[in-house]
One Martini backbone bead per residue (centre of mass of N, CA, C, O) as a GRO file, in nm:
protein
  340
    1MET     BB    1  -0.061   0.849  -1.168
    2PHE     BB    2  -0.071   0.944  -0.867
    3SER     BB    3  -0.191   1.151  -0.626
    4LYS     BB    4  -0.190   1.080  -0.304
    5GLN     BB    5  -0.452   1.239  -0.178
    6SER     BB    6  -0.528   1.159   0.111
    7LEU     BB    7  -0.851   1.100   0.286
    8TRP     BB    8  -0.882   0.997   0.578
    9LEU     BB    9  -1.137   0.907   0.793
   10ALA     BB   10  -1.075   1.096   1.019
   11GLY     BB   11  -1.091   1.354   0.856
   12MET     BB   12  -1.376   1.316   0.744
   13TRP     BB   13  -1.531   1.299   1.013
   14ALA     BB   14  -1.422   1.571   1.127
   15ALA     BB   15  -1.573   1.737   0.905
   16LEU     BB   16  -1.857   1.657   0.986
   17VAL     BB   17  -1.844   1.789   1.273
   18ALA     BB   18  -1.776   2.085   1.137
   19GLY     BB   19  -2.022   2.066   0.890
   20ALA     BB   20  -1.937   1.911   0.670
   21GLN     BB   21  -2.044   1.729   0.336
   22PRO     BB   22  -1.919   1.476   0.230
   23ARG     BB   23  -1.946   1.280  -0.059
   24VAL     BB   24  -2.022   0.998  -0.242
   25GLY     BB   25  -1.916   0.848  -0.540
   26VAL     BB   26  -1.761   0.582  -0.457
   27ILE     BB   27  -1.777   0.216  -0.417
   28GLU     BB   28  -1.536  -0.003  -0.269
   29ILE     BB   29  -1.538  -0.359  -0.270
   30TYR     BB   30  -1.336  -0.589  -0.061
   31GLY     BB   31  -1.295  -0.940   0.022
   32ALA     BB   32  -1.584  -1.040  -0.098
   33HIS     BB   33  -1.631  -1.388  -0.174
   34ARG     BB   34  -1.903  -1.479   0.006
   35THR     BB   35  -2.032  -1.217   0.053
   36PRO     BB   36  -2.287  -1.036  -0.039
   37VAL     BB   37  -2.301  -0.728  -0.166
   38GLU     BB   38  -2.592  -0.656  -0.088
   39LYS     BB   39  -2.544  -0.691   0.222
   40ILE     BB   40  -2.328  -0.469   0.246
   41ARG     BB   41  -2.481  -0.224   0.146
   42LYS     BB   42  -2.713  -0.245   0.356
   43ALA     BB   43  -2.530  -0.218   0.606
   44LEU     BB   44  -2.390   0.047   0.526
   45ALA     BB   45  -2.606   0.275   0.423
   46VAL     BB   46  -2.466   0.359   0.144
   47ALA     BB   47  -2.466   0.585  -0.128
   48PRO     BB   48  -2.427   0.738  -0.398
   49GLY     BB   49  -2.450   1.085  -0.278
   50ASP     BB   50  -2.397   1.038   0.003
   51PRO     BB   51  -2.296   1.077   0.300
   52LEU     BB   52  -2.094   1.000   0.513
   53PRO     BB   53  -2.072   0.840   0.771
   54ARG     BB   54  -2.092   0.946   1.100
   55SER     BB   55  -1.987   0.648   1.182
   56LYS     BB   56  -1.744   0.433   1.140
   57ALA     BB   57  -1.777   0.221   1.369
   58GLU     BB   58  -2.075   0.156   1.314
   59ALA     BB   59  -2.033   0.051   1.027
   60GLU     BB   60  -1.835  -0.174   1.104
   61GLU     BB   61  -2.028  -0.323   1.294
   62ARG     BB   62  -2.247  -0.397   1.084
   63LEU     BB   63  -2.058  -0.563   0.904
   64GLU     BB   64  -1.962  -0.764   1.145
   65SER     BB   65  -2.260  -0.888   1.170
   66LEU     BB   66  -2.210  -1.054   0.939
   67ASP     BB   67  -2.196  -1.344   0.801
   68GLY     BB   68  -1.854  -1.425   0.786
   69VAL     BB   69  -1.752  -1.162   0.927
   70LEU     BB   70  -1.465  -1.045   1.092
   71ARG     BB   71  -1.380  -0.783   0.932
   72ALA     BB   72  -1.392  -0.414   0.901
   73GLN     BB   73  -1.299  -0.137   0.666
   74LEU     BB   74  -1.289   0.211   0.641
   75GLU     BB   75  -1.197   0.423   0.355
   76ALA     BB   76  -1.107   0.754   0.240
   77PHE     BB   77  -1.090   0.925  -0.084
   78CYS     BB   78  -0.935   1.202  -0.249
   79CYS     BB   79  -1.083   1.197  -0.566
   80GLU     BB   80  -1.413   1.169  -0.752
   81GLN     BB   81  -1.531   1.418  -0.900
   82GLY     BB   82  -1.532   1.564  -0.590
   83ARG     BB   83  -1.554   1.282  -0.454
   84ALA     BB   84  -1.560   1.027  -0.245
   85VAL     BB   85  -1.381   0.734  -0.181
   86LEU     BB   86  -1.529   0.424  -0.066
   87TYR     BB   87  -1.368   0.189   0.125
   88VAL     BB   88  -1.449  -0.181   0.166
   89GLY     BB   89  -1.325  -0.390   0.393
   90ILE     BB   90  -1.322  -0.753   0.390
   91GLU     BB   91  -1.298  -1.009   0.645
   92GLU     BB   92  -1.317  -1.358   0.617
   93ARG     BB   93  -1.399  -1.637   0.733
   94GLY     BB   94  -1.143  -1.857   0.595
   95GLY     BB   95  -0.986  -1.647   0.451
   96ALA     BB   96  -0.787  -1.446   0.329
   97ARG     BB   97  -0.508  -1.311   0.523
   98PHE     BB   98  -0.341  -1.058   0.709
   99GLU     BB   99  -0.064  -1.089   0.921
  100THR     BB  100   0.029  -0.952   1.224
  101ARG     BB  101   0.213  -0.844   1.469
  102PRO     BB  102   0.299  -0.770   1.762
  103ALA     BB  103   0.338  -0.506   1.959
  104PRO     BB  104   0.555  -0.337   2.071
  105ALA     BB  105   0.691  -0.241   2.428
  106ASP     BB  106   0.926  -0.024   2.414
  107GLU     BB  107   0.916   0.291   2.582
  108SER     BB  108   1.235   0.383   2.575
  109LEU     BB  109   1.226   0.422   2.277
  110ALA     BB  110   1.397   0.659   2.067
  111LEU     BB  111   1.454   0.911   1.844
  112PRO     BB  112   1.635   1.130   1.728
  113GLU     BB  113   1.530   1.453   1.677
  114GLU     BB  114   1.678   1.491   1.393
  115ILE     BB  115   1.519   1.265   1.251
  116VAL     BB  116   1.236   1.363   1.282
  117THR     BB  117   1.272   1.644   1.155
  118ALA     BB  118   1.378   1.539   0.877
  119TYR     BB  119   1.119   1.378   0.809
  120GLU     BB  120   0.925   1.618   0.816
  121ASP     BB  121   1.055   1.774   0.589
  122PHE     BB  122   1.014   1.549   0.382
  123ALA     BB  123   0.706   1.540   0.398
  124SER     BB  124   0.652   1.821   0.310
  125ALA     BB  125   0.793   1.797   0.038
  126LEU     BB  126   0.619   1.569  -0.073
  127ALA     BB  127   0.348   1.710  -0.069
  128ARG     BB  128   0.427   1.911  -0.280
  129ALA     BB  129   0.517   1.710  -0.501
  130THR     BB  130   0.241   1.575  -0.529
  131ALA     BB  131   0.077   1.822  -0.613
  132ALA     BB  132   0.281   1.849  -0.874
  133GLY     BB  133   0.368   1.545  -0.988
  134ASP     BB  134   0.677   1.515  -0.843
  135LEU     BB  135   0.778   1.160  -0.830
  136ARG     BB  136   1.058   1.110  -0.921
  137GLU     BB  137   1.299   0.833  -0.904
  138ASP     BB  138   1.607   0.695  -0.764
  139LEU     BB  139   1.723   0.333  -0.710
  140SER     BB  140   2.048   0.279  -0.748
  141ARG     BB  141   2.128   0.278  -0.421
  142GLY     BB  142   1.873   0.140  -0.259
  143HIS     BB  143   1.730   0.432  -0.274
  144SER     BB  144   1.564   0.722  -0.255
  145MET     BB  145   1.596   0.974  -0.527
  146MET     BB  146   1.470   1.265  -0.602
  147GLU     BB  147   1.413   1.520  -0.837
  148ASN     BB  148   1.314   1.682  -0.625
  149VAL     BB  149   1.482   1.896  -0.455
  150ALA     BB  150   1.367   1.914  -0.173
  151CYS     BB  151   1.358   1.604  -0.140
  152ARG     BB  152   1.654   1.540  -0.187
  153VAL     BB  153   1.769   1.711   0.044
  154ALA     BB  154   1.616   1.552   0.265
  155GLN     BB  155   1.742   1.279   0.190
  156GLN     BB  156   2.034   1.343   0.236
  157ARG     BB  157   1.989   1.386   0.541
  158LEU     BB  158   1.902   1.098   0.599
  159GLU     BB  159   2.152   0.953   0.496
  160ALA     BB  160   2.345   1.079   0.712
  161LEU     BB  161   2.190   0.984   0.966
  162ALA     BB  162   2.194   0.674   0.900
  163GLN     BB  163   2.504   0.657   0.935
  164LEU     BB  164   2.503   0.745   1.244
  165HIS     BB  165   2.208   0.566   1.331
  166ALA     BB  166   2.154   0.274   1.247
  167GLY     BB  167   2.101   0.102   1.512
  168VAL     BB  168   1.868   0.278   1.632
  169ILE     BB  169   1.675   0.248   1.397
  170LEU     BB  170   1.650  -0.068   1.389
  171HIS     BB  171   1.561  -0.101   1.684
  172ALA     BB  172   1.304   0.082   1.678
  173LEU     BB  173   1.158  -0.067   1.457
  174GLN     BB  174   1.133  -0.341   1.634
  175GLU     BB  175   1.069  -0.209   1.960
  176ALA     BB  176   0.900   0.035   1.956
  177ALA     BB  177   0.603   0.149   2.086
  178ASP     BB  178   0.599   0.380   1.909
  179PRO     BB  179   0.449   0.419   1.591
  180GLU     BB  180   0.592   0.681   1.493
  181ALA     BB  181   0.884   0.582   1.528
  182ARG     BB  182   0.851   0.335   1.332
  183ALA     BB  183   0.774   0.495   1.081
  184VAL     BB  184   1.034   0.654   1.054
  185ALA     BB  185   1.235   0.418   1.072
  186ALA     BB  186   1.132   0.271   0.814
  187TYR     BB  187   1.227   0.496   0.610
  188VAL     BB  188   1.528   0.537   0.711
  189ALA     BB  189   1.632   0.243   0.679
  190GLY     BB  190   1.682   0.268   0.362
  191TYR     BB  191   1.968   0.450   0.434
  192VAL     BB  192   2.130   0.230   0.526
  193PRO     BB  193   2.433   0.116   0.416
  194ASP     BB  194   2.353  -0.173   0.531
  195LYS     BB  195   2.125  -0.342   0.364
  196ALA     BB  196   2.136  -0.628   0.489
  197ALA     BB  197   2.063  -0.522   0.785
  198ALA     BB  198   1.771  -0.398   0.691
  199VAL     BB  199   1.590  -0.630   0.584
  200ALA     BB  200   1.464  -0.779   0.834
  201PRO     BB  201   1.336  -0.541   0.979
  202LEU     BB  202   1.159  -0.465   0.728
  203GLN     BB  203   1.011  -0.720   0.702
  204LEU     BB  204   0.877  -0.708   0.974
  205ALA     BB  205   0.739  -0.419   0.920
  206LEU     BB  206   0.523  -0.550   0.724
  207ARG     BB  207   0.379  -0.669   1.014
  208ASP     BB  208   0.284  -0.436   1.139
  209PRO     BB  209   0.008  -0.289   1.311
  210GLU     BB  210   0.093  -0.028   1.151
  211PRO     BB  211   0.038   0.110   0.846
  212ALA     BB  212   0.259   0.329   0.833
  213VAL     BB  213   0.492   0.131   0.865
  214ARG     BB  214   0.438  -0.050   0.619
  215ARG     BB  215   0.455   0.167   0.405
  216ASN     BB  216   0.754   0.258   0.464
  217ALA     BB  217   0.877  -0.018   0.429
  218ALA     BB  218   0.807  -0.071   0.146
  219ARG     BB  219   0.962   0.171   0.032
  220ALA     BB  220   1.241   0.088   0.130
  221LEU     BB  221   1.242  -0.205   0.000
  222LYS     BB  222   1.225  -0.122  -0.301
  223GLY     BB  223   1.524  -0.023  -0.320
  224ILE     BB  224   1.663  -0.287  -0.235
  225ALA     BB  225   1.523  -0.469  -0.445
  226TRP     BB  226   1.636  -0.327  -0.688
  227LEU     BB  227   1.934  -0.391  -0.620
  228ALA     BB  228   1.903  -0.704  -0.600
  229LEU     BB  229   1.778  -0.742  -0.910
  230THR     BB  230   2.029  -0.565  -1.069
  231GLN     BB  231   2.254  -0.673  -0.832
  232ARG     BB  232   2.347  -0.983  -0.773
  233GLN     BB  233   2.638  -0.957  -0.646
  234THR     BB  234   2.545  -0.855  -0.356
  235GLY     BB  235   2.338  -1.080  -0.219
  236LEU     BB  236   2.066  -0.978  -0.216
  237ARG     BB  237   1.735  -1.023  -0.050
  238VAL     BB  238   1.389  -0.972  -0.117
  239GLN     BB  239   1.125  -1.101  -0.020
  240PRO     BB  240   0.783  -1.132  -0.157
  241THR     BB  241   0.580  -1.250   0.053
  242TRP     BB  242   0.459  -0.999   0.212
  243PHE     BB  243   0.362  -0.848  -0.040
  244VAL     BB  244   0.157  -1.061  -0.115
  245GLU     BB  245  -0.008  -1.063   0.150
  246MET     BB  246  -0.095  -0.759   0.128
  247LEU     BB  247  -0.320  -0.811  -0.095
  248ASN     BB  248  -0.521  -0.925   0.162
  249SER     BB  249  -0.578  -0.666   0.279
  250ILE     BB  250  -0.796  -0.416   0.422
  251VAL     BB  251  -0.573  -0.212   0.358
  252LEU     BB  252  -0.521   0.000   0.115
  253SER     BB  253  -0.200   0.068   0.134
  254ASP     BB  254  -0.116  -0.234   0.117
  255ARG     BB  255  -0.205  -0.286  -0.169
  256LEU     BB  256  -0.070  -0.062  -0.331
  257GLU     BB  257   0.225  -0.101  -0.248
  258ALA     BB  258   0.248  -0.395  -0.332
  259ALA     BB  259   0.176  -0.370  -0.636
  260GLN     BB  260   0.420  -0.188  -0.703
  261VAL     BB  261   0.653  -0.365  -0.618
  262LEU     BB  262   0.572  -0.629  -0.779
  263GLN     BB  263   0.604  -0.507  -1.053
  264MET     BB  264   0.912  -0.482  -1.031
  265TYR     BB  265   0.969  -0.778  -1.008
  266LEU     BB  266   0.849  -0.859  -1.289
  267GLU     BB  267   1.020  -0.661  -1.471
  268LEU     BB  268   1.283  -0.824  -1.332
  269GLY     BB  269   1.217  -1.149  -1.349
  270ASP     BB  270   1.063  -1.269  -1.088
  271GLN     BB  271   0.946  -1.590  -1.047
  272ALA     BB  272   0.877  -1.618  -0.746
  273ALA     BB  273   0.669  -1.391  -0.734
  274ALA     BB  274   0.478  -1.491  -0.945
  275ALA     BB  275   0.397  -1.756  -0.814
  276GLN     BB  276   0.284  -1.637  -0.543
  277ILE     BB  277   0.063  -1.470  -0.677
  278ARG     BB  278  -0.088  -1.707  -0.798
  279GLU     BB  279  -0.140  -1.856  -0.530
  280ARG     BB  280  -0.239  -1.592  -0.323
  281ALA     BB  281  -0.361  -1.305  -0.525
  282LEU     BB  282  -0.570  -1.308  -0.757
  283PRO     BB  283  -0.849  -1.211  -0.639
  284ALA     BB  284  -0.746  -0.940  -0.538
  285LEU     BB  285  -0.641  -0.821  -0.812
  286PHE     BB  286  -0.905  -0.830  -0.972
  287GLU     BB  287  -1.066  -0.637  -0.785
  288MET     BB  288  -0.871  -0.400  -0.815
  289ALA     BB  289  -0.874  -0.369  -1.135
  290ARG     BB  290  -1.207  -0.295  -1.116
  291TRP     BB  291  -1.199  -0.039  -1.011
  292GLN     BB  292  -1.319   0.279  -1.067
  293HIS     BB  293  -1.060   0.396  -0.949
  294LEU     BB  294  -0.804   0.413  -1.164
  295PRO     BB  295  -0.536   0.480  -0.991
  296HIS     BB  296  -0.598   0.205  -0.818
  297ALA     BB  297  -0.620   0.000  -1.050
  298LEU     BB  298  -0.353   0.001  -1.218
  299PRO     BB  299  -0.143  -0.181  -1.066
  300ALA     BB  300  -0.310  -0.450  -1.089
  301TYR     BB  301  -0.336  -0.446  -1.402
  302LEU     BB  302  -0.028  -0.455  -1.456
  303LEU     BB  303   0.031  -0.713  -1.305
  304LEU     BB  304  -0.168  -0.897  -1.466
  305GLY     BB  305  -0.033  -0.844  -1.744
  306SER     BB  306   0.255  -0.978  -1.662
  307LEU     BB  307   0.145  -1.254  -1.585
  308GLY     BB  308  -0.001  -1.288  -1.887
  309GLY     BB  309   0.196  -1.150  -2.120
  310ILE     BB  310   0.121  -0.860  -2.171
  311GLY     BB  311   0.153  -0.601  -2.359
  312GLN     BB  312   0.184  -0.260  -2.324
  313GLU     BB  313   0.009  -0.184  -2.568
  314GLU     BB  314  -0.245  -0.353  -2.497
  315LEU     BB  315  -0.294  -0.233  -2.217
  316GLU     BB  316  -0.331   0.064  -2.315
  317ARG     BB  317  -0.561   0.014  -2.516
  318ALA     BB  318  -0.768  -0.106  -2.313
  319TRP     BB  319  -0.771   0.134  -2.120
  320GLU     BB  320  -0.835   0.376  -2.332
  321THR     BB  321  -1.109   0.211  -2.463
  322GLY     BB  322  -1.272   0.041  -2.238
  323GLU     BB  323  -1.142  -0.278  -2.226
  324ARG     BB  324  -1.063  -0.385  -1.947
  325GLY     BB  325  -1.280  -0.608  -1.886
  326LYS     BB  326  -1.213  -0.795  -2.117
  327LEU     BB  327  -0.918  -0.844  -2.046
  328LEU     BB  328  -0.965  -0.958  -1.756
  329ALA     BB  329  -1.137  -1.194  -1.839
  330LYS     BB  330  -0.905  -1.324  -2.000
  331LEU     BB  331  -0.700  -1.339  -1.765
  332GLU     BB  332  -0.868  -1.505  -1.569
  333LYS     BB  333  -0.895  -1.759  -1.742
  334GLN     BB  334  -0.589  -1.808  -1.778
  335LEU     BB  335  -0.488  -1.798  -1.471
  336VAL     BB  336  -0.676  -1.995  -1.338
  337SER     BB  337  -0.633  -2.238  -1.515
  338ARG     BB  338  -0.331  -2.267  -1.453
  339ARG     BB  339  -0.385  -2.349  -1.138
  340LYS     BB  340  -0.542  -2.644  -1.221
   0.00000   0.00000   0.00000
């Protein structure tokens, strides 16, 4: 149900410089649990219908000057009725936050060129499949194999290369200074034959300072986690801890990827994941589930429904009839009171 046609801020601001005037349709503010939303909107100085801020950095600096705000991040997504969705992530002092690890520093590490080329071929095929809405995949082998033919052929090539270069891939994932190399390694690591050997490096990659690395690591771990949860005899275990922590990130992709993976945990009956979500991430999930941009609100909405024991039929009915807010209020009362 996701378009996944992201228009990241760098591209949006570059379009402004080139003379385009993308306008804001929806503003989604998240992470602000103590800072008044009215103050954030005033500092942002952007309203629906306005062009995006001409300077991303300056807008973030204004937000970070507010009392209690430690960090701010703006991201743009295309599109809501032809206009940009502007996401405003706020990290408050003393609030829940997502901690990343220091950046690796080994500049001598690089991936074989054939791996990089194969990944680029897959990325191109994935972009075409995304545009066509053809994103179905099979995780039964512990990694993604998509139904889209071009994507699947590219993934089969990655699978073969991961067998040949498993050690290099996992080493680069953990130690390479180049964030692009780590991002490629994070995705391809999911295809390493020894899934147990890939788990720890990929878990570490969930805390990488580069969002693209975290995104690919989450996608790779989703397949391994599916295998672990459906075939217990393998002895595999992918801890849900860092996925839960990612729900408190100010980076949009962290939250979206984590919500989708954690929904799988709950669907497969993982009570440890459910307990950690209740303990660490309920406020984040409720604010996401109330987003106006429905494709991005849906993963958190479904996750909260699972936590609250709401059946699929009731969730769909509330969603389709515009009763989402009422159901979320009911769930919030139920889940928050259960924590006390």
